[in-house]
C-alpha positions as CSV (number, residue, x, y, z in Angstrom):
1,M,-14.7,-114.0,-124.3
2,K,-18.0,-112.4,-125.2
3,V,-17.6,-108.9,-126.9
4,L,-19.9,-105.8,-126.1
5,L,-18.1,-103.6,-128.8
6,D,-19.4,-102.6,-132.0
7,K,-16.1,-102.7,-134.6
8,Q,-18.6,-100.6,-137.0
9,R,-19.2,-98.0,-134.3
10,F,-15.6,-97.6,-132.7
11,G,-13.5,-97.8,-136.3
12,P,-10.5,-99.8,-136.7
13,W,-8.4,-98.6,-134.1
14,A,-8.2,-98.0,-130.2
15,L,-5.8,-96.5,-128.1
16,V,-5.3,-98.1,-124.7
17,T,-3.1,-96.5,-122.1
18,G,-1.6,-98.7,-119.3
19,A,-1.8,-101.6,-121.7
20,S,1.5,-103.8,-120.2
21,S,-0.7,-105.1,-117.4
22,G,-3.5,-105.2,-115.2
23,I,-6.8,-104.0,-116.1
24,G,-5.1,-101.9,-118.9
25,K,-4.0,-105.1,-120.7
26,E,-7.5,-106.7,-120.2
27,F,-9.4,-103.9,-121.7
28,A,-6.8,-104.5,-124.6
29,R,-7.5,-108.1,-124.7
30,R,-11.4,-107.1,-125.0
31,I,-11.3,-104.5,-127.2
32,A,-9.2,-107.1,-129.3
33,A,-11.4,-109.6,-129.3
34,A,-14.2,-107.4,-131.3
35,G,-11.8,-107.3,-134.0
36,I,-10.3,-103.4,-133.2
37,N,-6.6,-103.1,-134.0
38,L,-4.7,-101.2,-130.7
39,V,-2.3,-98.5,-130.2
40,L,-0.7,-100.1,-126.9
41,V,0.7,-97.5,-124.5
42,A,3.1,-97.9,-121.3
43,R,6.2,-97.2,-119.8
44,W,7.7,-100.5,-120.6
45,E,8.6,-101.5,-124.3
46,A,9.1,-105.3,-123.5
47,L,6.1,-105.9,-122.1
48,L,4.2,-103.9,-124.5
49,Q,5.6,-105.8,-127.5
50,E,4.8,-109.4,-125.4
51,V,1.5,-107.9,-125.0
52,G,0.9,-107.1,-128.2
53,R,2.5,-110.2,-129.6
54,S,0.2,-112.1,-127.6
55,I,-3.0,-110.2,-128.2
56,A,-2.3,-110.3,-132.0
57,A,-1.7,-114.0,-132.4
58,D,-5.3,-114.6,-130.2
59,F,-7.4,-112.2,-132.1
60,K,-5.8,-111.8,-135.4
61,V,-5.8,-107.8,-134.8
62,D,-2.8,-105.2,-135.7
63,Y,-1.1,-103.6,-133.2
64,R,1.2,-100.7,-132.5
65,A,3.2,-100.2,-128.8
66,L,4.3,-97.1,-127.8
67,A,6.6,-96.9,-124.8
68,M,6.3,-93.5,-123.1
69,D,5.4,-92.0,-119.6
70,L,2.3,-90.3,-119.6
71,S,3.0,-88.1,-116.9
72,Q,6.4,-86.5,-118.7
73,E,5.7,-83.2,-120.5
74,G,5.6,-83.5,-124.2
75,F,4.1,-86.7,-124.6
76,I,1.0,-85.5,-126.2
77,E,2.9,-84.3,-129.2
78,R,4.7,-87.5,-129.1
79,L,1.5,-89.4,-129.1
80,T,-0.3,-87.3,-131.8
81,R,2.8,-87.8,-134.4
82,D,2.9,-91.5,-133.7
83,T,-0.7,-92.1,-134.3
84,N,-1.8,-89.4,-136.8
85,D,-2.1,-91.8,-139.6
86,L,-4.7,-94.1,-137.7
87,D,-8.3,-93.7,-137.4
88,I,-9.0,-94.1,-133.7
89,G,-12.6,-94.4,-132.4
90,L,-11.6,-95.6,-128.9
91,V,-9.5,-94.4,-126.3
92,S,-9.6,-96.5,-122.8
93,P,-7.3,-94.4,-120.1
94,M,-6.1,-96.8,-117.7
95,L,-3.8,-94.5,-115.5
96,A,-1.9,-95.6,-112.5
97,P,-2.3,-93.2,-109.6
98,Q,0.8,-91.6,-108.7
99,I,1.5,-92.2,-105.1
100,R,3.7,-89.9,-103.7
101,A,5.4,-89.8,-99.9
102,S,3.8,-86.9,-98.0
103,S,6.5,-84.2,-96.3
C-alpha cells in the first residue's frame, strides 16, 4: 500500500469518523499504513473494535475506539473528554448522509 502521509507532519494520532466501514475504514487503514495511531469513531462498538484490532495487527499502530453518534447533542463534549490526552494532528471526517423521508 503506497502511503502519502507524513507522520512527522501530522503527528502521532489521527481521528477518523465513520471508521467502522466503507470509505472511513479505508481512510483509517491508509492513515495507519503511515504509522499514525488512530481514534476510530462510529456508532457500532463491536465493528469499531474489530476494525481497530485488524488495523493494529496489520500496521503495528495503537487505536482507540469510540462508539458515538455524531448527530446526537453532546457528542463534542464526550469526544473532547475521551481524546484530551492525545496529540491529534489529522482529522478525517467521513459522515454518512442523513436520509429522511419527505412529508
